[in-house]
TIVO-2410 file (N, C-alpha, C; in nm, 3 decimals):
# residues 169
REC num residu      c1      c2      c3 atome chaine
REC   1      M   3.014  -1.147  -1.656     N      A
REC   1      M   2.877  -1.100  -1.647    CA      A
REC   1      M   2.842  -1.039  -1.794     C      A
REC   2      Q   2.730  -1.081  -1.847     N      A
REC   2      Q   2.667  -1.043  -1.979    CA      A
REC   2      Q   2.630  -0.908  -1.984     C      A
REC   3      S   2.673  -0.817  -2.074     N      A
REC   3      S   2.645  -0.662  -2.071    CA      A
REC   3      S   2.482  -0.672  -2.101     C      A
REC   4      I   2.462  -0.563  -2.046     N      A
REC   4      I   2.301  -0.523  -2.057    CA      A
REC   4      I   2.271  -0.410  -2.150     C      A
REC   5      K   2.219  -0.422  -2.278     N      A
REC   5      K   2.211  -0.346  -2.382    CA      A
REC   5      K   2.083  -0.265  -2.382     C      A
REC   6      T   1.981  -0.355  -2.356     N      A
REC   6      T   1.839  -0.298  -2.358    CA      A
REC   6      T   1.749  -0.333  -2.225     C      A
REC   7      I   1.700  -0.242  -2.161     N      A
REC   7      I   1.629  -0.257  -2.031    CA      A
REC   7      I   1.499  -0.214  -2.054     C      A
REC   8      L   1.385  -0.309  -2.014     N      A
REC   8      L   1.241  -0.278  -2.041    CA      A
REC   8      L   1.190  -0.267  -1.893     C      A
REC   9      H   1.140  -0.133  -1.875     N      A
REC   9      H   1.078  -0.107  -1.741    CA      A
REC   9      H   0.918  -0.111  -1.758     C      A
REC  10      A   0.839  -0.204  -1.697     N      A
REC  10      A   0.697  -0.215  -1.715    CA      A
REC  10      A   0.649  -0.116  -1.588     C      A
REC  11      T   0.562  -0.030  -1.604     N      A
REC  11      T   0.499   0.044  -1.502    CA      A
REC  11      T   0.357   0.055  -1.522     C      A
REC  12      D   0.314   0.088  -1.388     N      A
REC  12      D   0.167   0.106  -1.385    CA      A
REC  12      D   0.131   0.269  -1.320     C      A
REC  13      F   0.269   0.330  -1.309     N      A
REC  13      F   0.252   0.443  -1.251    CA      A
REC  13      F   0.241   0.455  -1.093     C      A
REC  14      S   0.227   0.351  -1.035     N      A
REC  14      S   0.183   0.359  -0.862    CA      A
REC  14      S   0.312   0.377  -0.801     C      A
REC  15      K   0.296   0.391  -0.671     N      A
REC  15      K   0.400   0.431  -0.577    CA      A
REC  15      K   0.493   0.287  -0.568     C      A
REC  16      C   0.423   0.173  -0.600     N      A
REC  16      C   0.490   0.042  -0.599    CA      A
REC  16      C   0.614   0.048  -0.717     C      A
REC  17      S   0.572   0.110  -0.825     N      A
REC  17      S   0.661   0.097  -0.936    CA      A
REC  17      S   0.755   0.211  -0.945     C      A
REC  18      E   0.777   0.290  -0.863     N      A
REC  18      E   0.863   0.406  -0.848    CA      A
REC  18      E   1.023   0.361  -0.822     C      A
REC  19      P   1.036   0.270  -0.728     N      A
REC  19      P   1.160   0.209  -0.701    CA      A
REC  19      P   1.227   0.140  -0.800     C      A
REC  20      A   1.150   0.066  -0.872     N      A
REC  20      A   1.177   0.001  -1.010    CA      A
REC  20      A   1.234   0.094  -1.109     C      A
REC  21      L   1.153   0.189  -1.133     N      A
REC  21      L   1.184   0.298  -1.229    CA      A
REC  21      L   1.345   0.345  -1.188     C      A
REC  22      D   1.357   0.390  -1.065     N      A
REC  22      D   1.482   0.441  -1.025    CA      A
REC  22      D   1.590   0.342  -1.063     C      A
REC  23      L   1.577   0.218  -1.024     N      A
REC  23      L   1.671   0.111  -1.046    CA      A
REC  23      L   1.690   0.104  -1.192     C      A
REC  24      A   1.596   0.093  -1.262     N      A
REC  24      A   1.619   0.075  -1.419    CA      A
REC  24      A   1.684   0.187  -1.470     C      A
REC  25      C   1.672   0.302  -1.425     N      A
REC  25      C   1.745   0.433  -1.462    CA      A
REC  25      C   1.893   0.414  -1.425     C      A
REC  26      M   1.906   0.382  -1.322     N      A
REC  26      M   2.049   0.354  -1.273    CA      A
REC  26      M   2.124   0.250  -1.342     C      A
REC  27      I   2.064   0.145  -1.378     N      A
REC  27      I   2.121   0.028  -1.448    CA      A
REC  27      I   2.153   0.092  -1.600     C      A
REC  28      A   2.042   0.132  -1.650     N      A
REC  28      A   2.049   0.188  -1.791    CA      A
REC  28      A   2.168   0.304  -1.789     C      A
REC  29      R   2.181   0.377  -1.702     N      A
REC  29      R   2.301   0.486  -1.696    CA      A
REC  29      R   2.440   0.413  -1.675     C      A
REC  30      D   2.438   0.324  -1.588     N      A
REC  30      D   2.569   0.246  -1.565    CA      A
REC  30      D   2.606   0.161  -1.674     C      A
REC  31      Q   2.518   0.106  -1.734     N      A
REC  31      Q   2.557   0.033  -1.845    CA      A
REC  31      Q   2.542   0.078  -1.995     C      A
REC  32      N   2.517   0.219  -1.988     N      A
REC  32      N   2.474   0.284  -2.123    CA      A
REC  32      N   2.392   0.216  -2.216     C      A
REC  33      A   2.278   0.166  -2.135     N      A
REC  33      A   2.175   0.073  -2.198    CA      A
REC  33      A   2.054   0.153  -2.258     C      A
REC  34      R   2.005   0.124  -2.362     N      A
REC  34      R   1.870   0.167  -2.402    CA      A
REC  34      R   1.773   0.117  -2.301     C      A
REC  35      L   1.674   0.243  -2.256     N      A
REC  35      L   1.570   0.217  -2.155    CA      A
REC  35      L   1.443   0.226  -2.235     C      A
REC  36      I   1.357   0.128  -2.235     N      A
REC  36      I   1.209   0.145  -2.286    CA      A
REC  36      I   1.120   0.140  -2.148     C      A
REC  37      V   1.035   0.242  -2.153     N      A
REC  37      V   0.940   0.236  -2.042    CA      A
REC  37      V   0.810   0.217  -2.111     C      A
REC  38      L   0.740   0.079  -2.059     N      A
REC  38      L   0.618   0.031  -2.102    CA      A
REC  38      L   0.504   0.052  -1.996     C      A
REC  39      H   0.381   0.100  -2.038     N      A
REC  39      H   0.271   0.090  -1.957    CA      A
REC  39      H   0.146   0.011  -2.076     C      A
REC  40      V   0.091  -0.090  -1.994     N      A
REC  40      V  -0.004  -0.155  -2.065    CA      A
REC  40      V  -0.146  -0.123  -2.009     C      A
REC  41      V  -0.218  -0.091  -2.103     N      A
REC  41      V  -0.360  -0.054  -2.068    CA      A
REC  41      V  -0.456  -0.162  -2.060     C      A
REC  42      P  -0.526  -0.204  -1.967     N      A
REC  42      P  -0.612  -0.298  -1.978    CA      A
REC  42      P  -0.726  -0.308  -2.104     C      A
REC  43      P  -0.740  -0.427  -2.143     N      A
REC  43      P  -0.848  -0.436  -2.255    CA      A
REC  43      P  -0.992  -0.402  -2.190     C      A
REC  44      M  -1.074  -0.336  -2.279     N      A
REC  44      M  -1.200  -0.317  -2.222    CA      A
REC  44      M  -1.282  -0.456  -2.219     C      A
REC  45      G  -1.356  -0.471  -2.141     N      A
REC  45      G  -1.425  -0.600  -2.108    CA      A
REC  45      G  -1.554  -0.608  -2.228     C      A
REC  46      P  -1.592  -0.725  -2.251     N      A
REC  46      P  -1.685  -0.744  -2.357    CA      A
REC  46      P  -1.808  -0.683  -2.314     C      A
REC  47      V  -1.892  -0.602  -2.381     N      A
REC  47      V  -2.005  -0.537  -2.373    CA      A
REC  47      V  -2.116  -0.602  -2.450     C      A
REC  48      V  -2.226  -0.641  -2.385     N      A
REC  48      V  -2.328  -0.719  -2.440    CA      A
REC  48      V  -2.464  -0.589  -2.439     C      A
REC  49      A  -2.495  -0.558  -2.544     N      A
REC  49      A  -2.582  -0.447  -2.562    CA      A
REC  49      A  -2.724  -0.517  -2.564     C      A
REC  50      G  -2.748  -0.604  -2.678     N      A
REC  50      G  -2.893  -0.671  -2.696    CA      A
REC  50      G  -2.981  -0.586  -2.711     C      A
REC  51      G  -2.962  -0.458  -2.777     N      A
REC  51      G  -3.073  -0.366  -2.809    CA      A
REC  51      G  -3.108  -0.298  -2.687     C      A
REC  52      N  -3.062  -0.320  -2.573     N      A
REC  52      N  -3.097  -0.226  -2.466    CA      A
REC  52      N  -3.027  -0.096  -2.467     C      A
REC  53      L  -3.114   0.016  -2.437     N      A
REC  53      L  -3.044   0.149  -2.473    CA      A
REC  53      L  -2.960   0.177  -2.362     C      A
REC  54      S  -2.991   0.147  -2.225     N      A
REC  54      S  -2.924   0.175  -2.129    CA      A
REC  54      S  -2.786   0.096  -2.132     C      A
REC  55      A  -2.781  -0.036  -2.168     N      A
REC  55      A  -2.657  -0.094  -2.201    CA      A
REC  55      A  -2.559  -0.022  -2.311     C      A
REC  56      V  -2.627   0.018  -2.414     N      A
REC  56      V  -2.545   0.081  -2.522    CA      A
REC  56      V  -2.487   0.224  -2.457     C      A
REC  57      R  -2.556   0.271  -2.371     N      A
REC  57      R  -2.517   0.410  -2.321    CA      A
REC  57      R  -2.387   0.357  -2.207     C      A
REC  58      R  -2.401   0.256  -2.145     N      A
REC  58      R  -2.294   0.220  -2.048    CA      A
REC  58      R  -2.187   0.174  -2.143     C      A
REC  59      A  -2.197   0.113  -2.255     N      A
REC  59      A  -2.084   0.064  -2.325    CA      A
REC  59      A  -2.022   0.183  -2.386     C      A
REC  60      E  -2.090   0.279  -2.421     N      A
REC  60      E  -2.018   0.402  -2.487    CA      A
REC  60      E  -1.948   0.491  -2.382     C      A
REC  61      C  -2.016   0.491  -2.258     N      A
REC  61      C  -1.931   0.538  -2.136    CA      A
REC  61      C  -1.807   0.470  -2.123     C      A
REC  62      C  -1.820   0.337  -2.116     N      A
REC  62      C  -1.683   0.267  -2.071    CA      A
REC  62      C  -1.585   0.290  -2.202     C      A
REC  63      E  -1.638   0.291  -2.310     N      A
REC  63      E  -1.524   0.324  -2.419    CA      A
REC  63      E  -1.471   0.472  -2.418     C      A
REC  64      Q  -1.564   0.556  -2.368     N      A
REC  64      Q  -1.500   0.701  -2.344    CA      A
REC  64      Q  -1.401   0.684  -2.224     C      A
REC  65      D  -1.427   0.623  -2.128     N      A
REC  65      D  -1.357   0.614  -2.024    CA      A
REC  65      D  -1.211   0.551  -2.043     C      A
REC  66      L  -1.226   0.449  -2.129     N      A
REC  66      L  -1.102   0.389  -2.167    CA      A
REC  66      L  -1.013   0.476  -2.283     C      A
REC  67      K  -1.087   0.561  -2.345     N      A
REC  67      K  -1.033   0.649  -2.434    CA      A
REC  67      K  -0.945   0.740  -2.351     C      A
REC  68      S  -1.016   0.817  -2.250     N      A
REC  68      S  -0.954   0.913  -2.159    CA      A
REC  68      S  -0.846   0.868  -2.096     C      A
REC  69      Y  -0.849   0.725  -2.035     N      A
REC  69      Y  -0.747   0.653  -1.954    CA      A
REC  69      Y  -0.622   0.658  -2.050     C      A
REC  70      R  -0.640   0.587  -2.166     N      A
REC  70      R  -0.525   0.575  -2.278    CA      A
REC  70      R  -0.454   0.720  -2.284     C      A
REC  71      E  -0.528   0.833  -2.316     N      A
REC  71      E  -0.498   0.963  -2.327    CA      A
REC  71      E  -0.418   1.013  -2.202     C      A
REC  72      E  -0.450   0.977  -2.103     N      A
REC  72      E  -0.383   1.016  -1.964    CA      A
REC  72      E  -0.240   0.924  -1.964     C      A
REC  73      M  -0.248   0.807  -1.983     N      A
REC  73      M  -0.131   0.726  -1.974    CA      A
REC  73      M  -0.019   0.776  -2.063     C      A
REC  74      Q  -0.073   0.801  -2.195     N      A
REC  74      Q   0.018   0.839  -2.304    CA      A
REC  74      Q   0.071   0.963  -2.240     C      A
REC  75      N   0.019   1.073  -2.183     N      A
REC  75      N   0.066   1.179  -2.144    CA      A
REC  75      N   0.158   1.171  -2.044     C      A
REC  76      K   0.137   1.064  -1.949     N      A
REC  76      K   0.227   1.048  -1.825    CA      A
REC  76      K   0.356   0.978  -1.886     C      A
REC  77      L   0.357   0.912  -1.987     N      A
REC  77      L   0.466   0.842  -2.044    CA      A
REC  77      L   0.549   0.965  -2.127     C      A
REC  78      Q   0.484   1.076  -2.199     N      A
REC  78      Q   0.559   1.157  -2.244    CA      A
REC  78      Q   0.615   1.248  -2.155     C      A
REC  79      H   0.568   1.268  -2.038     N      A
REC  79      H   0.624   1.370  -1.932    CA      A
REC  79      H   0.683   1.310  -1.822     C      A
REC  80      L   0.718   1.185  -1.823     N      A
REC  80      L   0.772   1.100  -1.735    CA      A
REC  80      L   0.915   1.166  -1.695     C      A
REC  81      R   0.946   1.182  -1.571     N      A
REC  81      R   1.067   1.241  -1.527    CA      A
REC  81      R   1.154   1.133  -1.482     C      A
REC  82      L   1.272   1.119  -1.518     N      A
REC  82      L   1.369   1.018  -1.502    CA      A
REC  82      L   1.467   1.054  -1.422     C      A
REC  83      P   1.498   0.991  -1.312     N      A
REC  83      P   1.620   1.009  -1.225    CA      A
REC  83      P   1.756   0.969  -1.292     C      A
REC  84      A   1.866   1.016  -1.279     N      A
REC  84      A   1.983   0.968  -1.326    CA      A
REC  84      A   2.001   0.924  -1.459     C      A
REC  85      L   1.934   0.997  -1.545     N      A
REC  85      L   1.948   0.965  -1.706    CA      A
REC  85      L   1.994   1.093  -1.774     C      A
REC  86      Q   2.071   1.079  -1.861     N      A
REC  86      Q   2.094   1.186  -1.957    CA      A
REC  86      Q   2.041   1.163  -2.103     C      A
REC  87      I   1.977   1.038  -2.114     N      A
REC  87      I   1.905   1.017  -2.216    CA      A
REC  87      I   1.747   1.019  -2.209     C      A
REC  88      R   1.698   1.018  -2.313     N      A
REC  88      R   1.528   1.011  -2.319    CA      A
REC  88      R   1.507   0.869  -2.354     C      A
REC  89      P   1.422   0.790  -2.259     N      A
REC  89      P   1.390   0.660  -2.285    CA      A
REC  89      P   1.279   0.658  -2.394     C      A
REC  90      E   1.276   0.547  -2.460     N      A
REC  90      E   1.171   0.515  -2.549    CA      A
REC  90      E   1.032   0.465  -2.471     C      A
REC  91      C   0.926   0.539  -2.491     N      A
REC  91      C   0.816   0.507  -2.418    CA      A
REC  91      C   0.706   0.443  -2.498     C      A
REC  92      I   0.657   0.321  -2.449     N      A
REC  92      I   0.546   0.242  -2.536    CA      A
REC  92      I   0.431   0.251  -2.450     C      A
REC  93      L   0.309   0.256  -2.512     N      A
REC  93      L   0.172   0.232  -2.459    CA      A
REC  93      L   0.124   0.113  -2.538     C      A
REC  94      K   0.075   0.008  -2.470     N      A
REC  94      K   0.023  -0.106  -2.543    CA      A
REC  94      K  -0.133  -0.127  -2.474     C      A
REC  95      E  -0.200  -0.215  -2.534     N      A
REC  95      E  -0.328  -0.229  -2.469    CA      A
REC  95      E  -0.342  -0.405  -2.488     C      A
REC  96      G  -0.387  -0.438  -2.373     N      A
REC  96      G  -0.407  -0.594  -2.357    CA      A
REC  96      G  -0.382  -0.643  -2.220     C      A
REC  97      D  -0.358  -0.782  -2.229     N      A
REC  97      D  -0.310  -0.837  -2.103    CA      A
REC  97      D  -0.174  -0.824  -2.060     C      A
REC  98      A  -0.155  -0.733  -1.937     N      A
REC  98      A  -0.042  -0.690  -1.897    CA      A
REC  98      A   0.078  -0.773  -1.904     C      A
REC  99      A   0.094  -0.902  -1.856     N      A
REC  99      A   0.186  -0.997  -1.863    CA      A
REC  99      A   0.224  -1.019  -1.979     C      A
REC 100      K   0.138  -1.072  -2.067     N      A
REC 100      K   0.157  -1.105  -2.226    CA      A
REC 100      K   0.228  -0.976  -2.296     C      A
REC 101      E   0.162  -0.853  -2.281     N      A
REC 101      E   0.217  -0.758  -2.351    CA      A
REC 101      E   0.377  -0.732  -2.306     C      A
REC 102      I   0.383  -0.743  -2.181     N      A
REC 102      I   0.539  -0.722  -2.113    CA      A
REC 102      I   0.622  -0.815  -2.185     C      A
REC 103      I   0.597  -0.943  -2.190     N      A
REC 103      I   0.657  -1.045  -2.265    CA      A
REC 103      I   0.690  -1.032  -2.383     C      A
REC 104      R   0.580  -0.994  -2.467     N      A
REC 104      R   0.589  -0.955  -2.619    CA      A
REC 104      R   0.667  -0.845  -2.644     C      A
REC 105      S   0.677  -0.754  -2.565     N      A
REC 105      S   0.758  -0.635  -2.600    CA      A
REC 105      S   0.887  -0.673  -2.561     C      A
REC 106      A   0.926  -0.735  -2.466     N      A
REC 106      A   1.067  -0.771  -2.433    CA      A
REC 106      A   1.121  -0.859  -2.542     C      A
REC 107      E   1.039  -0.943  -2.609     N      A
REC 107      E   1.089  -1.048  -2.705    CA      A
REC 107      E   1.105  -0.935  -2.829     C      A
REC 108      N   1.026  -0.848  -2.873     N      A
REC 108      N   1.031  -0.770  -2.991    CA      A
REC 108      N   1.134  -0.683  -2.986     C      A
REC 109      C   1.178  -0.637  -2.859     N      A
REC 109      C   1.282  -0.537  -2.857    CA      A
REC 109      C   1.416  -0.590  -2.823     C      A
REC 110      T   1.408  -0.726  -2.816     N      A
REC 110      T   1.552  -0.816  -2.768    CA      A
REC 110      T   1.597  -0.740  -2.652     C      A
REC 111      C   1.526  -0.740  -2.549     N      A
REC 111      C   1.553  -0.714  -2.413    CA      A
REC 111      C   1.650  -0.796  -2.339     C      A
REC 112      D   1.738  -0.748  -2.266     N      A
REC 112      D   1.829  -0.815  -2.192    CA      A
REC 112      D   1.789  -0.814  -2.037     C      A
REC 113      L   1.701  -0.734  -2.009     N      A
REC 113      L   1.644  -0.713  -1.864    CA      A
REC 113      L   1.515  -0.637  -1.851     C      A
REC 114      I   1.416  -0.708  -1.763     N      A
REC 114      I   1.306  -0.639  -1.739    CA      A
REC 114      I   1.291  -0.594  -1.602     C      A
REC 115      V   1.280  -0.464  -1.583     N      A
REC 115      V   1.278  -0.424  -1.443    CA      A
REC 115      V   1.135  -0.397  -1.413     C      A
REC 116      M   1.067  -0.450  -1.300     N      A
REC 116      M   0.922  -0.414  -1.260    CA      A
REC 116      M   0.912  -0.411  -1.133     C      A
REC 117      G   0.816  -0.330  -1.067     N      A
REC 117      G   0.769  -0.311  -0.926    CA      A
REC 117      G   0.701  -0.451  -0.884     C      A
REC 118      T   0.696  -0.458  -0.764     N      A
REC 118      T   0.605  -0.559  -0.712    CA      A
REC 118      T   0.564  -0.538  -0.556     C      A
REC 119      H   0.450  -0.570  -0.536     N      A
REC 119      H   0.407  -0.537  -0.394    CA      A
REC 119      H   0.488  -0.596  -0.292     C      A
REC 120      G   0.534  -0.709  -0.300     N      A
REC 120      G   0.623  -0.785  -0.207    CA      A
REC 120      G   0.586  -0.779  -0.064     C      A
REC 121      Q   0.467  -0.802  -0.036     N      A
REC 121      Q   0.419  -0.796   0.110    CA      A
REC 121      Q   0.424  -0.963   0.164     C      A
REC 122      T   0.330  -0.984   0.247     N      A
REC 122      T   0.325  -1.116   0.306    CA      A
REC 122      T   0.223  -1.209   0.232     C      A
REC 123      G   0.211  -1.327   0.257     N      A
REC 123      G   0.126  -1.410   0.203    CA      A
REC 123      G   0.185  -1.525   0.109     C      A
REC 124      E   0.090  -1.574   0.025     N      A
REC 124      E   0.112  -1.668  -0.070    CA      A
REC 124      E   0.181  -1.620  -0.188     C      A
REC 125      F   0.254  -1.708  -0.254     N      A
REC 125      F   0.354  -1.641  -0.357    CA      A
REC 125      F   0.293  -1.549  -0.467     C      A
REC 126      P   0.160  -1.585  -0.524     N      A
REC 126      P   0.110  -1.494  -0.613    CA      A
REC 126      P   0.088  -1.344  -0.550     C      A
REC 127      R   0.041  -1.353  -0.432     N      A
REC 127      R  -0.003  -1.238  -0.350    CA      A
REC 127      R   0.129  -1.177  -0.326     C      A
REC 128      L   0.234  -1.242  -0.285     N      A
REC 128      L   0.369  -1.193  -0.259    CA      A
REC 128      L   0.429  -1.125  -0.373     C      A
REC 129      M   0.426  -1.169  -0.463     N      A
REC 129      M   0.495  -1.111  -0.597    CA      A
REC 129      M   0.393  -1.021  -0.686     C      A
REC 130      G   0.272  -1.061  -0.693     N      A
REC 130      G   0.198  -1.015  -0.782    CA      A
REC 130      G   0.163  -1.090  -0.906     C      A
REC 131      S   0.054  -1.107  -0.946     N      A
REC 131      S   0.024  -1.215  -1.056    CA      A
REC 131      S   0.111  -1.187  -1.179     C      A
REC 132      V   0.098  -1.045  -1.224     N      A
REC 132      V   0.168  -1.014  -1.331    CA      A
REC 132      V   0.308  -1.036  -1.317     C      A
REC 133      A   0.367  -0.976  -1.221     N      A
REC 133      A   0.508  -0.997  -1.182    CA      A
REC 133      A   0.561  -1.152  -1.203     C      A
REC 134      K   0.472  -1.244  -1.152     N      A
REC 134      K   0.494  -1.372  -1.135    CA      A
REC 134      K   0.492  -1.432  -1.281     C      A
REC 135      E   0.393  -1.404  -1.350     N      A
REC 135      E   0.384  -1.452  -1.487    CA      A
REC 135      E   0.510  -1.418  -1.581     C      A
REC 136      V   0.534  -1.281  -1.555     N      A
REC 136      V   0.647  -1.211  -1.643    CA      A
REC 136      V   0.786  -1.301  -1.609     C      A
REC 137      T   0.785  -1.324  -1.459     N      A
REC 137      T   0.925  -1.374  -1.418    CA      A
REC 137      T   0.943  -1.528  -1.474     C      A
REC 138      E   0.818  -1.591  -1.483     N      A
REC 138      E   0.822  -1.733  -1.531    CA      A
REC 138      E   0.834  -1.746  -1.685     C      A
REC 139      K   0.791  -1.653  -1.771     N      A
REC 139      K   0.779  -1.669  -1.912    CA      A
REC 139      K   0.871  -1.585  -1.982     C      A
REC 140      A   0.936  -1.481  -1.917     N      A
REC 140      A   1.028  -1.374  -2.007    CA      A
REC 140      A   1.133  -1.432  -2.085     C      A
REC 141      P   1.168  -1.391  -2.188     N      A
REC 141      P   1.280  -1.434  -2.259    CA      A
REC 141      P   1.411  -1.388  -2.211     C      A
REC 142      C   1.407  -1.307  -2.113     N      A
REC 142      C   1.533  -1.245  -2.054    CA      A
REC 142      C   1.531  -1.257  -1.891     C      A
REC 143      S   1.625  -1.210  -1.833     N      A
REC 143      S   1.633  -1.191  -1.681    CA      A
REC 143      S   1.524  -1.085  -1.651     C      A
REC 144      V   1.474  -1.091  -1.525     N      A
REC 144      V   1.354  -1.019  -1.475    CA      A
REC 144      V   1.408  -0.991  -1.337     C      A
REC 145      L   1.402  -0.857  -1.294     N      A
REC 145      L   1.433  -0.798  -1.189    CA      A
REC 145      L   1.310  -0.721  -1.108     C      A
REC 146      T   1.257  -0.799  -1.008     N      A
REC 146      T   1.140  -0.740  -0.953    CA      A
REC 146      T   1.183  -0.658  -0.822     C      A
REC 147      V   1.142  -0.535  -0.805     N      A
REC 147      V   1.178  -0.447  -0.715    CA      A
REC 147      V   1.057  -0.419  -0.617     C      A
REC 148      K   1.070  -0.442  -0.486     N      A
REC 148      K   0.955  -0.425  -0.366    CA      A
REC 148      K   0.988  -0.303  -0.330     C      A
REC 149      M   0.887  -0.224  -0.298     N      A
REC 149      M   0.883  -0.085  -0.256    CA      A
REC 149      M   0.931  -0.114  -0.100     C      A
REC 150      P   1.030  -0.021  -0.067     N      A
REC 150      P   1.073  -0.035   0.084    CA      A
REC 150      P   0.986  -0.013   0.189     C      A
REC 151      R   0.972  -0.100   0.274     N      A
REC 151      R   0.871  -0.093   0.395    CA      A
REC 151      R   0.880   0.075   0.448     C      A
REC 152      A   0.975   0.137   0.461     N      A
REC 152      A   0.987   0.263   0.504    CA      A
REC 152      A   0.896   0.347   0.415     C      A
REC 153      Q   0.862   0.328   0.302     N      A
REC 153      Q   0.781   0.414   0.220    CA      A
REC 153      Q   0.627   0.376   0.215     C      A
REC 154      W   0.597   0.288   0.319     N      A
REC 154      W   0.458   0.256   0.318    CA      A
REC 154      W   0.368   0.336   0.393     C      A
REC 155      R   0.427   0.466   0.442     N      A
REC 155      R   0.363   0.573   0.509    CA      A
REC 155      R   0.334   0.515   0.651     C      A
REC 156      H   0.421   0.456   0.712     N      A
REC 156      H   0.397   0.387   0.856    CA      A
REC 156      H   0.311   0.276   0.857     C      A
REC 157      S   0.255   0.243   0.757     N      A
REC 157      S   0.175   0.102   0.758    CA      A
REC 157      S   0.145   0.058   0.622     C      A
REC 158      P   0.127  -0.090   0.613     N      A
REC 158      P   0.125  -0.141   0.481    CA      A
REC 158      P   0.018  -0.061   0.402     C      A
REC 159      P   0.033  -0.095   0.265     N      A
REC 159      P  -0.061  -0.031   0.186    CA      A
REC 159      P  -0.208  -0.080   0.199     C      A
REC 160      T  -0.298   0.015   0.185     N      A
REC 160      T  -0.446  -0.026   0.205    CA      A
REC 160      T  -0.491  -0.128   0.103     C      A
REC 161      D  -0.602  -0.187   0.124     N      A
REC 161      D  -0.661  -0.262   0.031    CA      A
REC 161      D  -0.656  -0.208  -0.123     C      A
REC 162      A  -0.706  -0.076  -0.120     N      A
REC 162      A  -0.715  -0.022  -0.254    CA      A
REC 162      A  -0.569  -0.005  -0.331     C      A
REC 163      E  -0.483   0.028  -0.243     N      A
REC 163      E  -0.349   0.041  -0.290    CA      A
REC 163      E  -0.297  -0.088  -0.331     C      A
REC 164      E  -0.319  -0.195  -0.263     N      A
REC 164      E  -0.281  -0.328  -0.281    CA      A
REC 164      E  -0.325  -0.370  -0.408     C      A
REC 165      A  -0.449  -0.344  -0.441     N      A
REC 165      A  -0.537  -0.390  -0.557    CA      A
REC 165      A  -0.471  -0.315  -0.693     C      A
REC 166      C  -0.374  -0.222  -0.687     N      A
REC 166      C  -0.332  -0.160  -0.801    CA      A
REC 166      C  -0.236  -0.269  -0.880     C      A
REC 167      V  -0.256  -0.289  -0.996     N      A
REC 167      V  -0.171  -0.400  -1.067    CA      A
REC 167      V  -0.036  -0.337  -1.118     C      A
REC 168      V   0.068  -0.409  -1.044     N      A
REC 168      V   0.187  -0.352  -1.080    CA      A
REC 168      V   0.232  -0.432  -1.187     C      A
REC 169      I   0.266  -0.373  -1.294     N      A
REC 169      I   0.309  -0.428  -1.432    CA      A
REC 169      I   0.449  -0.385  -1.463     C      A
***
């Protein structure tokens, strides 16, 4: 078995990504590997103002919301509590398409393994795995371990549509 020197854990900080973080930490500890925790902020969509004052205000509001979200995610990364680790992971915040940034980060950091959560419920393959996890699995330059949240953690029922809509990266 090839030794694992660098692990990339992609997270969206949802409940679905917590088991993946736990596993990434255990593997990093057992392999004495470098752990990188990555969160990708989605890009702000195009804003067309066209001289319309209300559109300009909406654009400014969206930009401020994105800035606040970026700051909140950076704070979460800085204060991330990691189980089973004696070392501090490297935390990275990127902006862009989640799958592409995960793949690019894995390439740039010469990762041996990507560990990420997935919803893992029923249905067709993209829904089963999640579109980001599916794309990363297909295109990553290294092995990818997807971790499904155990059914027991679904709070006695499957996730709601709102929870299911969270993008697990």
